[in-house]
Structure formats: structure tokens, C-alpha cells
C-alpha positions as CSV (number, residue, x, y, z in Angstrom):
1,X,103.9,132.3,62.5
2,X,101.7,131.9,65.7
3,X,99.9,129.0,64.0
4,X,103.2,127.0,63.5
5,X,103.3,125.6,67.1
6,X,99.7,124.4,67.1
7,X,100.3,122.8,63.7
8,X,103.3,120.9,65.0
9,X,101.3,119.8,68.0
10,X,98.5,118.5,65.9
11,X,101.0,116.6,63.7
12,X,102.6,115.1,66.8
13,X,99.2,114.0,68.1
14,X,98.3,112.4,64.8
15,X,101.6,110.5,64.6
16,X,101.1,109.3,68.2
17,X,97.6,108.1,67.4
18,X,98.9,106.2,64.3
19,X,101.6,104.5,66.3
20,X,99.2,103.6,69.1
21,X,96.9,102.0,66.5
22,X,99.8,100.0,65.1
23,X,100.8,98.9,68.6
24,X,97.2,97.8,69.3
25,X,97.0,95.9,66.0
26,X,100.2,94.0,66.9
27,X,99.0,93.3,70.4
28,X,95.8,91.8,69.1
29,X,97.7,89.5,66.7
30,X,100.1,88.2,69.3
31,X,97.3,87.5,71.7
32,X,95.6,85.3,69.0
33,X,98.6,83.0,68.9
34,X,98.5,80.0,71.3
35,X,102.2,80.0,72.3
36,X,105.7,81.4,71.8
37,X,104.8,85.1,71.5
38,X,106.2,88.0,73.6
39,X,104.2,89.4,76.4
40,X,101.8,92.3,75.7
41,X,103.8,94.7,77.9
42,X,106.9,94.1,75.9
43,X,105.1,95.2,72.7
44,X,103.7,98.2,74.4
45,X,107.1,99.0,75.9
46,X,108.7,98.9,72.4
47,X,106.3,101.5,71.0
48,X,106.4,103.5,74.2
49,X,110.2,103.9,74.2
50,X,110.8,104.0,70.4
51,X,108.1,106.5,69.5
52,X,107.8,108.4,72.8
53,X,104.1,107.7,73.2
54,X,101.9,108.7,76.1
55,X,101.7,106.0,78.7
56,X,98.1,105.7,79.8
57,X,96.5,106.1,76.3
58,X,98.9,103.3,75.2
59,X,98.6,100.8,78.0
60,X,94.9,101.0,78.9
61,X,93.7,100.3,75.3
62,X,96.6,97.8,75.0
63,X,95.2,95.8,77.9
64,X,91.7,95.9,76.5
65,X,92.8,94.8,73.0
66,X,94.9,92.0,74.5
67,X,91.8,90.7,76.2
68,X,89.9,90.8,73.0
69,X,92.7,88.8,71.3
70,X,92.6,86.3,74.1
71,X,88.8,86.1,73.8
72,X,89.2,85.3,70.1
73,X,91.7,82.6,71.1
74,X,89.2,81.2,73.5
75,X,86.5,81.1,70.9
76,X,88.9,79.3,68.6
77,X,89.7,76.7,71.2
78,X,86.0,76.2,71.8
79,X,85.5,75.5,68.0
80,X,88.5,73.2,68.1
81,X,87.0,71.2,70.9
82,X,83.7,70.8,69.0
83,X,85.6,69.6,65.9
84,X,88.3,67.4,67.3
85,X,87.5,66.5,70.9
86,X,84.0,65.2,70.9
87,X,84.9,62.3,73.1
88,X,86.0,64.7,75.9
89,X,83.1,67.2,75.6
90,X,81.1,65.8,78.5
91,X,84.1,66.1,80.9
92,X,84.9,69.6,79.7
93,X,81.3,70.7,79.9
94,X,81.2,69.4,83.5
95,X,84.3,71.4,84.3
96,X,82.8,74.5,82.7
97,X,79.6,73.9,84.7
98,X,81.5,73.6,87.9
99,X,83.4,76.9,87.3
100,X,80.2,78.7,86.4
101,X,78.7,77.5,89.7
102,X,81.7,79.1,91.5
103,X,81.9,82.1,89.2
104,X,82.4,84.5,92.1
105,X,85.9,82.9,92.5
106,X,86.7,82.9,88.8
107,X,87.3,86.7,88.4
108,X,89.5,87.0,91.5
109,X,91.5,83.9,90.5
110,X,92.0,85.2,87.0
111,X,93.0,88.7,88.4
112,X,95.7,87.2,90.6
113,X,97.0,84.9,87.8
114,X,97.1,87.7,85.2
115,X,99.1,89.9,87.6
116,X,101.9,87.3,87.5
117,X,104.5,87.0,84.7
118,X,103.0,83.6,83.6
119,X,101.6,83.3,80.1
120,X,97.8,83.7,79.9
121,X,97.3,81.9,76.6
122,X,96.7,78.6,78.4
123,X,94.2,80.2,80.7
124,X,92.0,81.4,77.8
125,X,92.4,78.2,75.8
126,X,91.3,76.2,78.9
127,X,88.3,78.6,79.4
128,X,87.3,78.2,75.8
129,X,87.6,74.5,75.9
130,X,85.6,74.2,79.1
131,X,82.9,76.7,77.9
132,X,83.4,79.0,80.9
133,X,81.4,82.3,81.0
134,X,84.0,84.6,79.5
135,X,82.6,87.7,81.1
136,X,84.1,86.7,84.5
137,X,87.4,85.7,82.9
138,X,87.7,89.0,81.0
139,X,86.7,91.0,84.1
140,X,89.6,89.6,86.1
141,X,92.0,89.7,83.2
142,X,91.3,93.4,82.3
143,X,91.5,94.5,85.9
144,X,94.9,92.9,86.3
145,X,96.4,93.7,82.9
146,X,95.6,97.4,83.0
147,X,97.6,97.7,86.3
148,X,100.4,95.3,85.4
149,X,101.0,96.5,81.8
150,X,101.0,100.1,82.9
151,X,103.5,99.3,85.7
152,X,105.9,97.2,83.5
153,X,105.9,99.6,80.6
154,X,106.4,102.6,82.9
155,X,109.3,101.0,84.8
156,X,111.0,99.1,82.0
157,X,114.4,100.0,80.7
158,X,114.4,97.2,78.1
159,X,115.0,98.7,74.7
160,X,114.2,96.7,71.6
161,X,115.9,97.9,68.4
162,X,113.2,96.6,66.0
163,X,110.2,94.3,65.9
164,X,112.4,91.3,65.0
165,X,114.5,91.9,68.1
166,X,111.3,92.2,70.2
167,X,109.8,88.9,68.8
168,X,113.1,87.1,69.2
169,X,113.9,88.2,72.7
170,X,110.3,87.8,73.9
171,X,110.5,84.0,73.5
172,X,114.2,83.3,73.7
173,X,116.2,82.2,76.7
174,X,115.7,79.3,79.1
175,X,113.2,81.0,81.3
176,X,110.9,82.1,78.5
177,X,111.0,78.8,76.7
178,X,110.3,76.9,80.0
179,X,107.2,79.1,80.7
180,X,105.9,78.6,77.2
181,X,106.4,74.8,77.4
182,X,104.7,74.7,80.8
183,X,101.8,76.5,79.3
184,X,101.5,73.9,76.5
185,X,101.8,71.1,79.1
186,X,99.0,72.6,81.2
187,X,96.7,72.5,78.2
188,X,97.6,68.8,77.6
189,X,96.8,68.1,81.2
190,X,93.5,69.8,81.0
191,X,92.6,67.5,78.1
192,X,93.9,64.3,79.8
193,X,92.8,64.6,83.4
194,X,89.3,64.6,85.0
195,X,89.5,68.0,86.6
196,X,85.8,68.5,87.1
197,X,85.5,65.2,89.1
198,X,88.5,66.2,91.3
199,X,87.2,69.7,91.9
200,X,83.7,68.5,92.9
201,X,85.3,66.0,95.2
202,X,87.3,68.7,96.9
203,X,84.3,71.0,97.1
204,X,82.2,68.3,98.8
205,X,84.9,67.7,101.4
206,X,85.1,71.4,102.2
207,X,81.3,71.8,102.3
208,X,79.8,71.8,105.8
209,X,77.7,68.7,106.8
210,X,74.0,68.8,106.0
211,X,73.1,69.0,109.7
212,X,75.2,72.1,110.1
213,X,73.6,73.8,107.1
214,X,70.1,73.1,108.5
215,X,70.8,74.3,112.0
């Protein structure tokens, strides 16, 4: 009889581990998709509420796995560029080179962006297309998403009845659709406009004159 309670505890831990693994698998998949998927925190919140899972063991790996999914999305966009966008490779390489030259700014900028409710799919697609060093992008993303996902899952009262409800509500409504469309438009603008040239021009204007640097 004394062994019954530990047995139930072990069973509960095993079930929680299985549901966390299922949540992480779904998080990875939705972060592979370029657009029109629910946010990672919504998926984590669904499993957190429905299966009464521990918060930190769910959200911290969830943030890490979401970054790995986004990394795979970035690698896919890089392969897409090499296959279908050869006439734009020089411009995109120039943009990637500019961002790598200013890599100290990349991680903080990604951190601030990833704290917002804006979709991050466009960010990783752009980074993959431009060939940016993904270590800096992931550092900023993971730092932000561990905090943000934990906060949103912990404070949410949104209950999803099933996965279909989650996937539908995550991308329905005028605001969600507008955000996703804006994300798609931003990728198109990355392809069409000479960002590297503009950024270098701005950097030159802000740089101190040569005489000041030598003094």
C-alpha cells in the first residue's frame, strides 16, 4: 500500500513528459511554416491548461524548439534563394554582409522584436535569404522567447477546446490576418528593395568625419 502513491506520481510524471514531447513536436512543426500558423505560446498554453503541465519545463524547451524550427525555416529560405533568386543574390549577400558587420546590434534588435506580438517567420526568412550569421539571431530570439512565452502562458486565460480550435483561432480574426499579411509583404519588400544600399548610406551619414576619427 505505501508504494501506491509513488507509483501514481511516477505515472503522472511519465504522462506529463509525453505531453510535453507532443507539445514540442507541434511547436517545431508550426515554426517550420512560413505563415498563417498560431503563435508558439498559444500551443504551449493549450497543453499547459488542458493537461495541467508544469510551466517552466514546458515553456523553456518550447522556446528552444521554436527557435530550431525557425532555424530550419531560415535554412529553407536560403536554399530557395539559391534556387530561384540568383539575380538577387548579390544584393542579398551585401545585406547579409552589412548585418554581420554590425552583428552587435543584431541580437538586441532581434530580442526586442521577438518580445513583441509580431510574427517572427518573416525575420528568419529574411535572415536566411540574406545569409546572416544565425548565432546572433538565435541568441536574441531565445532570450526573448523564453521570457515572453513563459509570461504569456502563465497569465493566459484563453482555453482552446482542441487542436482544431487552436489552429483556427490562432490565425482567424482581422488582427491576426493583418499581421500575417504584413509579414508576407515584408518578405516581398526585402526581395524588391535595395536595403543594403540604403543601410550603408544611413551608416555613412551617421559615422563621424574622418578628421574626427583621427583626432
